[in-house]
TORBA-626874 format. One record per residue (C-alpha): y, x, z; residue in three letters. Coordinates in steps of 0.5 Angstrom, whole numbers. Each point is the difference from the previous one (the first is absolute). Example, Ala and Ser with C-alpha at 12.3 -4.5 7.8 and 13.67 -1.06 7.14 Angstrom:
@c2=-9; c1=25; c3=16; r=ALA $
@c2=7; c1=2; c3=-2; r=SER $
***
This chain:
@c2=215; c1=269; c3=128; r=UNK $
@c2=0; c1=-1; c3=8; r=UNK $
@c2=-4; c1=2; c3=6; r=UNK $
@c2=-2; c1=-6; c3=3; r=UNK $
@c2=-3; c1=-1; c3=7; r=UNK $
@c2=-5; c1=-5; c3=2; r=UNK $
@c2=-2; c1=-2; c3=7; r=UNK $
@c2=-7; c1=-3; c3=0; r=UNK $
@c2=-5; c1=0; c3=-5; r=UNK $
@c2=-1; c1=-8; c3=1; r=UNK $
@c2=-2; c1=-4; c3=-7; r=UNK $
@c2=8; c1=-2; c3=-1; r=UNK $
@c2=2; c1=8; c3=2; r=UNK $
@c2=-5; c1=3; c3=-5; r=UNK $
@c2=1; c1=-5; c3=-5; r=UNK $
@c2=8; c1=2; c3=0; r=UNK $
@c2=-2; c1=7; c3=0; r=UNK $
@c2=-4; c1=-1; c3=-7; r=UNK $
@c2=5; c1=-3; c3=-3; r=UNK $
@c2=5; c1=5; c3=2; r=UNK $
@c2=-4; c1=5; c3=-2; r=UNK $
@c2=-1; c1=-3; c3=-8; r=UNK $
@c2=8; c1=0; c3=1; r=UNK $
@c2=0; c1=7; c3=0; r=UNK $
@c2=2; c1=1; c3=8; r=UNK $
@c2=-3; c1=5; c3=4; r=UNK $
@c2=-4; c1=-4; c3=6; r=UNK $
@c2=-3; c1=2; c3=7; r=UNK $
@c2=-3; c1=-5; c3=4; r=UNK $
@c2=0; c1=1; c3=8; r=UNK $
@c2=-6; c1=-3; c3=3; r=UNK $
@c2=-1; c1=0; c3=8; r=UNK $
@c2=-8; c1=-1; c3=0; r=UNK $
@c2=-4; c1=4; c3=-4; r=UNK $
@c2=-2; c1=-5; c3=-6; r=UNK $
@c2=3; c1=-5; c3=-5; r=UNK $
@c2=1; c1=-7; c3=0; r=UNK $
@c2=3; c1=-3; c3=5; r=UNK $
@c2=-4; c1=-6; c3=3; r=UNK $
@c2=-5; c1=0; c3=-6; r=UNK $
@c2=-5; c1=4; c3=4; r=UNK $
@c2=-7; c1=2; c3=0; r=UNK $
@c2=-6; c1=0; c3=6; r=UNK $
@c2=-6; c1=3; c3=-1; r=UNK $
@c2=-6; c1=0; c3=4; r=UNK $
@c2=-8; c1=1; c3=-1; r=UNK $
@c2=0; c1=-2; c3=-7; r=UNK $
@c2=5; c1=-6; c3=1; r=UNK $
@c2=7; c1=0; c3=-2; r=UNK $
@c2=6; c1=-5; c3=1; r=UNK $
@c2=7; c1=-1; c3=-2; r=UNK $
@c2=4; c1=0; c3=6; r=UNK $
@c2=7; c1=-3; c3=-3; r=UNK $
@c2=0; c1=-5; c3=-6; r=UNK $
@c2=-7; c1=-2; c3=-3; r=UNK $
@c2=3; c1=-3; c3=-7; r=UNK $
@c2=5; c1=1; c3=-5; r=UNK $
@c2=5; c1=-6; c3=-2; r=UNK $
@c2=4; c1=1; c3=-6; r=UNK $
@c2=-3; c1=6; c3=-3; r=UNK $
@c2=5; c1=0; c3=-5; r=UNK $
@c2=4; c1=4; c3=4; r=UNK $
@c2=-5; c1=6; c3=0; r=UNK $
@c2=-1; c1=-1; c3=-7; r=UNK $
@c2=7; c1=1; c3=-1; r=UNK $
@c2=1; c1=6; c3=4; r=UNK $
@c2=-6; c1=3; c3=-4; r=UNK $
@c2=3; c1=-1; c3=-7; r=UNK $
@c2=7; c1=2; c3=2; r=UNK $
@c2=-3; c1=7; c3=4; r=UNK $
@c2=-5; c1=2; c3=-6; r=UNK $
@c2=-4; c1=-2; c3=-6; r=UNK $
@c2=-6; c1=-1; c3=4; r=UNK $
@c2=-1; c1=-8; c3=3; r=UNK $
@c2=-1; c1=-2; c3=7; r=UNK $
@c2=-7; c1=-3; c3=-2; r=UNK $
@c2=-2; c1=7; c3=-3; r=UNK $
@c2=1; c1=3; c3=8; r=UNK $
@c2=-3; c1=-6; c3=4; r=UNK $
@c2=-5; c1=-6; c3=-1; r=UNK $
@c2=3; c1=-6; c3=0; r=UNK $
@c2=-4; c1=-7; c3=1; r=UNK $
@c2=3; c1=-7; c3=2; r=UNK $
@c2=-3; c1=-3; c3=6; r=UNK $
@c2=-4; c1=-7; c3=-1; r=UNK $
@c2=0; c1=-3; c3=3; r=UNK $
@c2=7; c1=2; c3=3; r=UNK $
@c2=-1; c1=-3; c3=7; r=UNK $
@c2=-5; c1=-4; c3=4; r=UNK $
@c2=4; c1=-5; c3=6; r=UNK $
@c2=-4; c1=-2; c3=6; r=UNK $
@c2=3; c1=-6; c3=4; r=UNK $
@c2=-1; c1=-1; c3=7; r=UNK $
@c2=-3; c1=-7; c3=-2; r=UNK $
@c2=-6; c1=4; c3=-4; r=UNK $
@c2=3; c1=-1; c3=-7; r=UNK $
@c2=0; c1=5; c3=-5; r=UNK $
@c2=3; c1=2; c3=-6; r=UNK $
@c2=0; c1=5; c3=-5; r=UNK $
@c2=6; c1=1; c3=-5; r=UNK $
@c2=-1; c1=3; c3=-7; r=UNK $
@c2=4; c1=6; c3=-2; r=UNK $
@c2=6; c1=-1; c3=-4; r=UNK $
@c2=-1; c1=-7; c3=-2; r=UNK $
@c2=4; c1=-6; c3=2; r=UNK $
@c2=-4; c1=-5; c3=-3; r=UNK $
@c2=-6; c1=3; c3=4; r=UNK $
@c2=3; c1=0; c3=7; r=UNK $
@c2=2; c1=-7; c3=-1; r=UNK $
@c2=-7; c1=-2; c3=-2; r=UNK $
@c2=-3; c1=4; c3=5; r=UNK $
@c2=5; c1=-3; c3=6; r=UNK $
@c2=-1; c1=-7; c3=-3; r=UNK $
@c2=-8; c1=1; c3=1; r=UNK $
@c2=0; c1=3; c3=7; r=UNK $
@c2=6; c1=-4; c3=3; r=UNK $
@c2=1; c1=-6; c3=-4; r=UNK $
@c2=5; c1=-5; c3=1; r=UNK $
@c2=4; c1=3; c3=-6; r=UNK $
@c2=0; c1=7; c3=4; r=UNK $
@c2=1; c1=4; c3=-6; r=UNK $
@c2=5; c1=-5; c3=-3; r=UNK $
@c2=5; c1=2; c3=6; r=UNK $
@c2=-2; c1=7; c3=-1; r=UNK $
@c2=1; c1=0; c3=-7; r=UNK $
@c2=7; c1=-3; c3=0; r=UNK $
@c2=2; c1=5; c3=6; r=UNK $
@c2=-2; c1=6; c3=-4; r=UNK $
@c2=5; c1=-4; c3=-6; r=UNK $
@c2=5; c1=0; c3=5; r=UNK $
@c2=-1; c1=7; c3=2; r=UNK $
@c2=0; c1=2; c3=-7; r=UNK $
@c2=7; c1=-3; c3=-1; r=UNK $
@c2=2; c1=5; c3=6; r=UNK $
@c2=-3; c1=6; c3=-3; r=UNK $
@c2=4; c1=-2; c3=-7; r=UNK $
@c2=7; c1=-1; c3=5; r=UNK $
@c2=-2; c1=7; c3=4; r=UNK $
@c2=-4; c1=5; c3=-3; r=UNK $
@c2=5; c1=5; c3=-4; r=UNK $
@c2=5; c1=0; c3=6; r=UNK $
@c2=-6; c1=0; c3=6; r=UNK $
@c2=-4; c1=5; c3=-4; r=UNK $
@c2=3; c1=4; c3=-6; r=UNK $
@c2=7; c1=1; c3=2; r=UNK $
@c2=3; c1=4; c3=5; r=UNK $
@c2=2; c1=-4; c3=6; r=UNK $
@c2=7; c1=-3; c3=-2; r=UNK $
@c2=6; c1=2; c3=4; r=UNK $
@c2=1; c1=-8; c3=0; r=UNK $
@c2=-7; c1=0; c3=3; r=UNK $
@c2=2; c1=-6; c3=2; r=UNK $
@c2=-2; c1=-4; c3=-6; r=UNK $
@c2=-7; c1=1; c3=2; r=UNK $
@c2=2; c1=-4; c3=8; r=UNK $
@c2=-2; c1=-7; c3=-3; r=UNK $
@c2=-7; c1=-2; c3=-2; r=UNK $
@c2=-2; c1=0; c3=-7; r=UNK $
@c2=-6; c1=-5; c3=2; r=UNK $
@c2=2; c1=-7; c3=-3; r=UNK $
@c2=-4; c1=-3; c3=6; r=UNK $
@c2=0; c1=-8; c3=-2; r=UNK $
@c2=5; c1=-4; c3=4; r=UNK $
@c2=-4; c1=-5; c3=6; r=UNK $
@c2=4; c1=-6; c3=1; r=UNK $
@c2=0; c1=-3; c3=6; r=UNK $
@c2=3; c1=-7; c3=2; r=UNK $
@c2=6; c1=0; c3=4; r=UNK $
@c2=1; c1=7; c3=1; r=UNK $
@c2=2; c1=6; c3=-5; r=UNK $
@c2=-6; c1=3; c3=-5; r=UNK $
@c2=-3; c1=6; c3=1; r=UNK $
@c2=-3; c1=6; c3=-4; r=UNK $
@c2=-5; c1=5; c3=3; r=UNK $
@c2=3; c1=6; c3=2; r=UNK $
@c2=-6; c1=4; c3=2; r=UNK $
@c2=-7; c1=2; c3=-1; r=UNK $
@c2=-2; c1=-5; c3=6; r=UNK $
@c2=4; c1=-5; c3=-3; r=UNK $
@c2=-2; c1=0; c3=-7; r=UNK $
@c2=-8; c1=0; c3=3; r=UNK $
@c2=2; c1=-7; c3=4; r=UNK $
@c2=4; c1=-3; c3=-5; r=UNK $
@c2=-2; c1=2; c3=-7; r=UNK $
@c2=-7; c1=2; c3=1; r=UNK $
@c2=-2; c1=-5; c3=5; r=UNK $
@c2=-7; c1=2; c3=1; r=UNK $
@c2=-1; c1=4; c3=6; r=UNK $
@c2=-5; c1=5; c3=-4; r=UNK $
@c2=6; c1=1; c3=-5; r=UNK $
@c2=5; c1=2; c3=5; r=UNK $
@c2=-5; c1=5; c3=3; r=UNK $
@c2=-1; c1=3; c3=-7; r=UNK $
@c2=7; c1=1; c3=-1; r=UNK $
@c2=1; c1=2; c3=7; r=UNK $
@c2=-5; c1=5; c3=-1; r=UNK $
@c2=4; c1=3; c3=-6; r=UNK $
@c2=6; c1=1; c3=4; r=UNK $
@c2=-4; c1=3; c3=6; r=UNK $
@c2=-3; c1=5; c3=-4; r=UNK $
@c2=6; c1=3; c3=-2; r=UNK $
@c2=3; c1=0; c3=8; r=UNK $
@c2=4; c1=-6; c3=-1; r=UNK $
@c2=1; c1=-6; c3=5; r=UNK $
@c2=-1; c1=-7; c3=-4; r=UNK $
@c2=4; c1=-3; c3=5; r=UNK $
@c2=6; c1=4; c3=-2; r=UNK $
@c2=-1; c1=3; c3=-7; r=UNK $
@c2=3; c1=-3; c3=-5; r=UNK $
@c2=-3; c1=-5; c3=-5; r=UNK $
@c2=1; c1=5; c3=-5; r=UNK $
@c2=-6; c1=3; c3=2; r=UNK $
@c2=-4; c1=-4; c3=-5; r=UNK $
@c2=1; c1=6; c3=-4; r=UNK $
@c2=-6; c1=4; c3=3; r=UNK $
@c2=-5; c1=-6; c3=-1; r=UNK $
@c2=4; c1=-1; c3=-7; r=UNK $
@c2=-1; c1=8; c3=-3; r=UNK $
@c2=-7; c1=0; c3=3; r=UNK $
@c2=-2; c1=-6; c3=-3; r=UNK $
@c2=4; c1=2; c3=-7; r=UNK $
@c2=-1; c1=7; c3=-1; r=UNK $
@c2=-7; c1=1; c3=4; r=UNK $
@c2=-3; c1=4; c3=5; r=UNK $
@c2=-2; c1=8; c3=-2; r=UNK $
@c2=-5; c1=4; c3=3; r=UNK $
@c2=0; c1=8; c3=-1; r=UNK $
@c2=-7; c1=3; c3=0; r=UNK $
@c2=0; c1=5; c3=5; r=UNK $
@c2=5; c1=-4; c3=4; r=UNK $
@c2=8; c1=0; c3=0; r=UNK $
@c2=0; c1=7; c3=2; r=UNK $
@c2=-3; c1=1; c3=-7; r=UNK $
@c2=7; c1=-3; c3=-2; r=UNK $
@c2=4; c1=5; c3=4; r=UNK $
@c2=-5; c1=6; c3=-2; r=UNK $
@c2=2; c1=-2; c3=-8; r=UNK $
@c2=8; c1=0; c3=2; r=UNK $
@c2=0; c1=6; c3=4; r=UNK $
@c2=-4; c1=4; c3=-6; r=UNK $
@c2=5; c1=-3; c3=-5; r=UNK $
@c2=5; c1=3; c3=5; r=UNK $
@c2=-3; c1=7; c3=0; r=UNK $
@c2=0; c1=-1; c3=-8; r=UNK $
@c2=8; c1=-1; c3=-1; r=UNK $
@c2=0; c1=6; c3=5; r=UNK $
@c2=2; c1=-4; c3=6; r=UNK $
@c2=0; c1=6; c3=6; r=UNK $
@c2=-4; c1=-4; c3=7; r=UNK $
@c2=1; c1=4; c3=7; r=UNK $
@c2=-5; c1=-3; c3=5; r=UNK $
@c2=1; c1=0; c3=7; r=UNK $
@c2=7; c1=1; c3=-1; r=UNK $
@c2=4; c1=-5; c3=4; r=UNK $
@c2=7; c1=-1; c3=-1; r=UNK $
@c2=5; c1=0; c3=6; r=UNK $
@c2=6; c1=-2; c3=-4; r=UNK $
@c2=4; c1=-1; c3=-6; r=UNK $
@c2=5; c1=5; c3=-1; r=UNK $
@c2=7; c1=-2; c3=-2; r=UNK $
@c2=6; c1=4; c3=-3; r=UNK $
@c2=6; c1=-3; c3=-3; r=UNK $
@c2=-2; c1=-7; c3=2; r=UNK $
@c2=-6; c1=0; c3=-4; r=UNK $
@c2=-7; c1=1; c3=1; r=UNK $
@c2=-2; c1=8; c3=-2; r=UNK $
@c2=-7; c1=1; c3=2; r=UNK $
@c2=-5; c1=0; c3=6; r=UNK $
@c2=-1; c1=4; c3=7; r=UNK $
@c2=-7; c1=0; c3=1; r=UNK $
@c2=-2; c1=0; c3=8; r=UNK $
@c2=-1; c1=8; c3=0; r=UNK $
@c2=7; c1=0; c3=-2; r=UNK $
@c2=-1; c1=2; c3=-7; r=UNK $
@c2=5; c1=-3; c3=-5; r=UNK $
@c2=-1; c1=-2; c3=-7; r=UNK $
@c2=6; c1=-2; c3=-4; r=UNK $
@c2=0; c1=-5; c3=-5; r=UNK $
@c2=5; c1=-4; c3=-5; r=UNK $
@c2=-4; c1=-7; c3=2; r=UNK $
@c2=-4; c1=-2; c3=6; r=UNK $
@c2=-5; c1=-6; c3=-1; r=UNK $
@c2=-3; c1=-2; c3=7; r=UNK $
@c2=-6; c1=-4; c3=-1; r=UNK $
@c2=-2; c1=-1; c3=7; r=UNK $
@c2=2; c1=-5; c3=6; r=UNK $
@c2=8; c1=2; c3=1; r=UNK $
@c2=2; c1=2; c3=6; r=UNK $
@c2=7; c1=2; c3=3; r=UNK $
@c2=-2; c1=7; c3=2; r=UNK $
@c2=-1; c1=2; c3=-8; r=UNK $
@c2=8; c1=-1; c3=0; r=UNK $
@c2=3; c1=2; c3=7; r=UNK $
@c2=7; c1=-3; c3=1; r=UNK $
@c2=0; c1=-3; c3=-7; r=UNK $
@c2=-1; c1=-8; c3=-2; r=UNK $
@c2=-5; c1=-1; c3=-6; r=UNK $
@c2=2; c1=-7; c3=-1; r=UNK $
@c2=7; c1=-3; c3=-1; r=UNK $
@c2=2; c1=-6; c3=4; r=UNK $
@c2=-3; c1=-6; c3=-3; r=UNK $
@c2=-6; c1=4; c3=-3; r=UNK $
@c2=-7; c1=-3; c3=1; r=UNK $
@c2=-3; c1=2; c3=7; r=UNK $
@c2=-6; c1=4; c3=0; r=UNK $
@c2=-1; c1=-3; c3=7; r=UNK $
@c2=-5; c1=-5; c3=1; r=UNK $
@c2=2; c1=-7; c3=1; r=UNK $
@c2=-4; c1=-4; c3=5; r=UNK $
@c2=-7; c1=-2; c3=-3; r=UNK $
@c2=3; c1=3; c3=-6; r=UNK $
@c2=-1; c1=7; c3=-4; r=UNK $
@c2=-4; c1=6; c3=3; r=UNK $
@c2=-2; c1=-4; c3=6; r=UNK $
@c2=-8; c1=1; c3=-1; r=UNK $
@c2=-5; c1=5; c3=-1; r=UNK $
@c2=-7; c1=0; c3=-2; r=UNK $
@c2=-7; c1=0; c3=4; r=UNK $
@c2=-6; c1=2; c3=-4; r=UNK $
@c2=-7; c1=0; c3=2; r=UNK $
@c2=-4; c1=5; c3=-5; r=UNK $
@c2=-7; c1=-2; c3=0; r=UNK $
@c2=-6; c1=4; c3=-2; r=UNK $
@c2=-6; c1=-5; c3=-1; r=UNK $
@c2=-8; c1=0; c3=-1; r=UNK $
@c2=-1; c1=-4; c3=-6; r=UNK $
@c2=2; c1=-1; c3=-7; r=UNK $
@c2=6; c1=-4; c3=-2; r=UNK $
@c2=-2; c1=-7; c3=-4; r=UNK $
@c2=2; c1=0; c3=-7; r=UNK $
@c2=4; c1=-7; c3=1; r=UNK $
@c2=4; c1=3; c3=6; r=UNK $
@c2=7; c1=-1; c3=-1; r=UNK $
@c2=5; c1=6; c3=0; r=UNK $
@c2=5; c1=-3; c3=5; r=UNK $
@c2=-2; c1=-6; c3=5; r=UNK $
@c2=5; c1=-2; c3=4; r=UNK $
@c2=-2; c1=-4; c3=7; r=UNK $
@c2=5; c1=-5; c3=2; r=UNK $
@c2=1; c1=-2; c3=8; r=UNK $
@c2=0; c1=-7; c3=2; r=UNK $
@c2=7; c1=2; c3=3; r=UNK $
@c2=5; c1=3; c3=-4; r=UNK $
@c2=6; c1=-1; c3=4; r=UNK $
@c2=-3; c1=3; c3=6; r=UNK $
@c2=-2; c1=6; c3=-4; r=UNK $
@c2=7; c1=1; c3=-3; r=UNK $
@c2=3; c1=-1; c3=7; r=UNK $
@c2=-4; c1=6; c3=3; r=UNK $
@c2=1; c1=4; c3=-6; r=UNK $
@c2=7; c1=-1; c3=-1; r=UNK $
@c2=1; c1=0; c3=8; r=UNK $
@c2=-3; c1=7; c3=1; r=UNK $
@c2=-7; c1=-3; c3=3; r=UNK $
@c2=-7; c1=0; c3=-2; r=UNK $
@c2=-2; c1=-6; c3=-4; r=UNK $
@c2=-7; c1=-3; c3=2; r=UNK $
@c2=-2; c1=-2; c3=-7; r=UNK $
@c2=3; c1=4; c3=-5; r=UNK $
@c2=0; c1=-1; c3=-8; r=UNK $
@c2=-5; c1=5; c3=-1; r=UNK $
@c2=-1; c1=3; c3=-7; r=UNK $
@c2=-6; c1=2; c3=-2; r=UNK $
@c2=-1; c1=6; c3=-6; r=UNK $
@c2=-6; c1=1; c3=-3; r=UNK $
@c2=1; c1=5; c3=-7; r=UNK $
@c2=-6; c1=0; c3=-5; r=UNK $
@c2=1; c1=7; c3=0; r=UNK $
@c2=-6; c1=5; c3=0; r=UNK $
@c2=6; c1=6; c3=2; r=UNK $
@c2=1; c1=-4; c3=7; r=UNK $
@c2=-8; c1=0; c3=2; r=UNK $
@c2=-5; c1=6; c3=1; r=UNK $
@c2=-5; c1=-5; c3=-4; r=UNK $
@c2=-1; c1=-7; c3=-3; r=UNK $
@c2=-4; c1=-1; c3=7; r=UNK $
@c2=6; c1=0; c3=4; r=UNK $
@c2=7; c1=-3; c3=-1; r=UNK $
@c2=7; c1=2; c3=3; r=UNK $
@c2=5; c1=-6; c3=2; r=UNK $
@c2=7; c1=0; c3=3; r=UNK $
@c2=2; c1=-5; c3=5; r=UNK $
@c2=8; c1=-1; c3=0; r=UNK $
@c2=5; c1=-4; c3=4; r=UNK $
@c2=7; c1=0; c3=1; r=UNK $
@c2=3; c1=2; c3=7; r=UNK $
@c2=5; c1=1; c3=4; r=UNK $
@c2=2; c1=8; c3=0; r=UNK $
@c2=-1; c1=5; c3=4; r=UNK $
@c2=5; c1=0; c3=7; r=UNK $
@c2=0; c1=-7; c3=0; r=UNK $
@c2=-8; c1=1; c3=0; r=UNK $
@c2=-3; c1=6; c3=3; r=UNK $
@c2=-4; c1=2; c3=-5; r=UNK $
@c2=-3; c1=6; c3=3; r=UNK $
@c2=-3; c1=-4; c3=5; r=UNK $
@c2=-8; c1=1; c3=-2; r=UNK $
@c2=-2; c1=-6; c3=4; r=UNK $
@c2=5; c1=-4; c3=-4; r=UNK $
@c2=-2; c1=3; c3=-7; r=UNK $
@c2=-7; c1=-1; c3=1; r=UNK $
@c2=1; c1=-8; c3=3; r=UNK $
@c2=4; c1=-1; c3=-6; r=UNK $
@c2=-5; c1=3; c3=-5; r=UNK $
@c2=-5; c1=-5; c3=3; r=UNK $
@c2=5; c1=-5; c3=-1; r=UNK $
@c2=0; c1=1; c3=-7; r=UNK $
@c2=-7; c1=1; c3=-1; r=UNK $
@c2=-2; c1=-7; c3=3; r=UNK $
@c2=5; c1=-3; c3=-5; r=UNK $
@c2=-2; c1=3; c3=-6; r=UNK $
@c2=-7; c1=-2; c3=2; r=UNK $
@c2=2; c1=-7; c3=-4; r=UNK $
@c2=1; c1=4; c3=-7; r=UNK $
@c2=-6; c1=5; c3=2; r=UNK $
@c2=-6; c1=-3; c3=4; r=UNK $
@c2=-3; c1=5; c3=4; r=UNK $
@c2=5; c1=5; c3=-1; r=UNK $
@c2=0; c1=3; c3=7; r=UNK $
@c2=-8; c1=1; c3=0; r=UNK $
@c2=1; c1=4; c3=-7; r=UNK $
@c2=5; c1=5; c3=3; r=UNK $
@c2=-2; c1=7; c3=1; r=UNK $
@c2=7; c1=3; c3=1; r=UNK $
@c2=7; c1=-3; c3=2; r=UNK $
@c2=7; c1=3; c3=-1; r=UNK $
@c2=6; c1=-2; c3=3; r=UNK $
@c2=7; c1=1; c3=-3; r=UNK $
@c2=6; c1=-3; c3=3; r=UNK $
@c2=8; c1=0; c3=-1; r=UNK $
@c2=0; c1=6; c3=5; r=UNK $
@c2=-4; c1=4; c3=-5; r=UNK $
@c2=5; c1=-3; c3=-6; r=UNK $
@c2=5; c1=3; c3=4; r=UNK $
@c2=-2; c1=7; c3=1; r=UNK $
@c2=-3; c1=1; c3=-7; r=UNK $
@c2=7; c1=-3; c3=-3; r=UNK $
@c2=5; c1=0; c3=5; r=UNK $
@c2=2; c1=-7; c3=-1; r=UNK $
@c2=2; c1=-2; c3=7; r=UNK $
@c2=-5; c1=-4; c3=3; r=UNK $
@c2=-5; c1=0; c3=-6; r=UNK $
@c2=5; c1=-6; c3=-3; r=UNK $
@c2=-2; c1=-1; c3=-7; r=UNK $
@c2=6; c1=-2; c3=-5; r=UNK $
@c2=-1; c1=-7; c3=-3; r=UNK $
@c2=3; c1=-1; c3=-8; r=UNK $
@c2=7; c1=-2; c3=0; r=UNK $
@c2=1; c1=-8; c3=0; r=UNK $
@c2=7; c1=-4; c3=-2; r=UNK $
@c2=2; c1=-5; c3=5; r=UNK $
@c2=2; c1=0; c3=7; r=UNK $
@c2=6; c1=2; c3=-1; r=UNK $
@c2=-3; c1=7; c3=-2; r=UNK $
@c2=-3; c1=1; c3=6; r=UNK $
@c2=-7; c1=2; c3=-4; r=UNK $
@c2=3; c1=5; c3=-4; r=UNK $
@c2=0; c1=8; c3=0; r=UNK $
@c2=5; c1=5; c3=1; r=UNK $
@c2=3; c1=2; c3=-8; r=UNK $
@c2=-3; c1=6; c3=-3; r=UNK $
@c2=8; c1=3; c3=0; r=UNK $
@c2=3; c1=1; c3=7; r=UNK $
@c2=7; c1=2; c3=2; r=UNK $
@c2=-2; c1=7; c3=-1; r=UNK $
@c2=1; c1=3; c3=-7; r=UNK $
@c2=-6; c1=3; c3=-2; r=UNK $
@c2=-5; c1=-3; c3=5; r=UNK $
@c2=-4; c1=-6; c3=-3; r=UNK $
@c2=-6; c1=-4; c3=3; r=UNK $
@c2=-7; c1=-1; c3=-3; r=UNK $
@c2=-6; c1=-3; c3=3; r=UNK $
@c2=-2; c1=-6; c3=4; r=UNK $
@c2=5; c1=0; c3=5; r=UNK $
@c2=6; c1=-1; c3=-6; r=UNK $
@c2=1; c1=-4; c3=-5; r=UNK $
@c2=-4; c1=-4; c3=-3; r=UNK $
@c2=-5; c1=1; c3=6; r=UNK $
@c2=-7; c1=1; c3=2; r=UNK $
@c2=-7; c1=1; c3=-4; r=UNK $
@c2=-2; c1=4; c3=-5; r=UNK $
@c2=3; c1=-3; c3=-6; r=UNK $
@c2=6; c1=-1; c3=3; r=UNK $
@c2=1; c1=7; c3=3; r=UNK $
@c2=-1; c1=2; c3=-7; r=UNK $
@c2=6; c1=-4; c3=-3; r=UNK $
@c2=4; c1=3; c3=6; r=UNK $
@c2=-2; c1=7; c3=-3; r=UNK $
@c2=2; c1=-3; c3=-7; r=UNK $
@c2=7; c1=-2; c3=2; r=UNK $
@c2=2; c1=6; c3=4; r=UNK $
@c2=-2; c1=4; c3=-6; r=UNK $
@c2=4; c1=-4; c3=-4; r=UNK $
@c2=6; c1=1; c3=5; r=UNK $
@c2=0; c1=7; c3=0; r=UNK $
@c2=-1; c1=1; c3=-8; r=UNK $
@c2=5; c1=-5; c3=-2; r=UNK $
@c2=4; c1=-1; c3=6; r=UNK $
@c2=3; c1=-6; c3=4; r=UNK $
@c2=1; c1=-4; c3=-7; r=UNK $
@c2=-8; c1=0; c3=-1; r=UNK $
@c2=-2; c1=-8; c3=1; r=UNK $
@c2=-8; c1=1; c3=-1; r=UNK $
@c2=-4; c1=1; c3=-6; r=UNK $
@c2=2; c1=-6; c3=-5; r=UNK $
***
C-alpha cells in the first residue's frame, strides 16, 4: 500500500483517486479551490440553477464502469440518467430547422431528408458510416490505452475520406472538418452541422482533422444523457464514492511544486511550505513548468501540451445564464444550436482572438424541476465558443454585457420572445473559468483526435519523471467528462499494474 498525492479534484483526478483507493492505496487529493468537480460547476440564484460547464454526458459507460469497479452500488443508484430526445435541434440561417433524434441513425437520416431534402440524410448517413470506420480503427489507441511511446501511429488520420478525382490534376481527399463539409456533405447546412460539433469542443473546422467525425459519431451512436440535478450531481456522486473509499480531500490547498527525490516524484509542497510525501503524484490540473522547476516533464519527441494555432486548448466558453418568467413548453428541445450565416467569419474571429459578430449559439433548456423555483419559470443557458481571456479582455463589463446581448439576440431564433421573459441574466466568461480552475486563459481542453501529424493529441499519462502521472482533460485522451474519466482509468492502471499496462481488455 502506497501513499499517493493527487493534485486537483476534477473528474479525471477523482476517477483515478477512487480506483487507486480500491486497489489499497492511501490517496490524498489537494484542491486549490474550496470544492470538487473541476469544470462541472453549478450556479444557483433565486431558486434557479445552471450548469457552468458541460451540460450533457456522452459515453456514460465510462462512469458506469467506474462505479462498478469501485463498489457494488451502480451509477444509476447514485444519479438519475435520462436520454435527451431529441438529442439536438438545429436552426440554420436560411430559416430551416431540424430536430435530430437520440441514438437513432435511421431517425437522423429520415429527419434530415424531411427537413433539408435533396438526399441530405443519405449523405450524412454515409458520412457517419465512414466515421464508424474511423472509430473502429482508432478507438483503442486513442481512448482506451495509455498513449504509446510510438504515438506517431495516431499521426495519420483514420477517417477514410473518399477520393475526389479531378481531370488532369491529382486526386484529393478531405483532410479537415471544413473540407469534409464542403466536399462530402455538400449542403452548407450539413457543413454547418459538422462545424458546430467541432466548434462546440473548441476545435477550428478549418484546421481540425477529418477524424473529428468521431464527435458526432459518438453522440449519435451512444446517445446524449442528462443527469437530473445537472452534471454537478455526477461530480457529487464521484466525490461521495471517493469518500466512501477513504480518499482524503484537502480543499484550499494549492500545490506549489512537485517534490523530487533521487530523480523521481516524491510528494508535493503546498503554497504554505508544507511538504507531503508520496510514492506517486497524479497531476489532475493543467501542467505548468513551475510544478517541476528545473525538470523537463516530457521527453524529446513527446506529444506537446502547447496548443498549435487553431488547435487544442485555444478557446473558452461564454455563458449567459437566464432566469425566465413563464413555463418551459413541453415540446421544447433540451439543446438547440443556432447557426450563423457566415461560419467562416466566426472561425476567423474566434481563432484569431476576436469576438465573432454572429456566433454559433447553443441554447440549453433542461426539463428539470431542480433548475427553477416553480413550473411558472424556466432556467435557460446560452453558450458560445470564444477566444480565451487575454486575447479578449473578459473582465470588461461593457464588453460582457454587449456580447451577452449578442447571444440573446441570436437565441431568439430558438426561443421567440426570449428577451421579454428575462428576469435576470448572469454572465460567465473565460475569465471566471481561469479564476476557478486555474486553466490559462480559461481555455477548455477538447478531446484528443488522431491525424494532423499528432497535433491534436494531448500529453501522455506517463511522464519522464518516474512517479509523476497526468490525469484529466489536459492529458490523454483529452477533455470532456467521459474522456477525463478515461484518463483516470489509465492512470490508475499504470500505477497499479506498472508501465506494461495497456488498458482494460
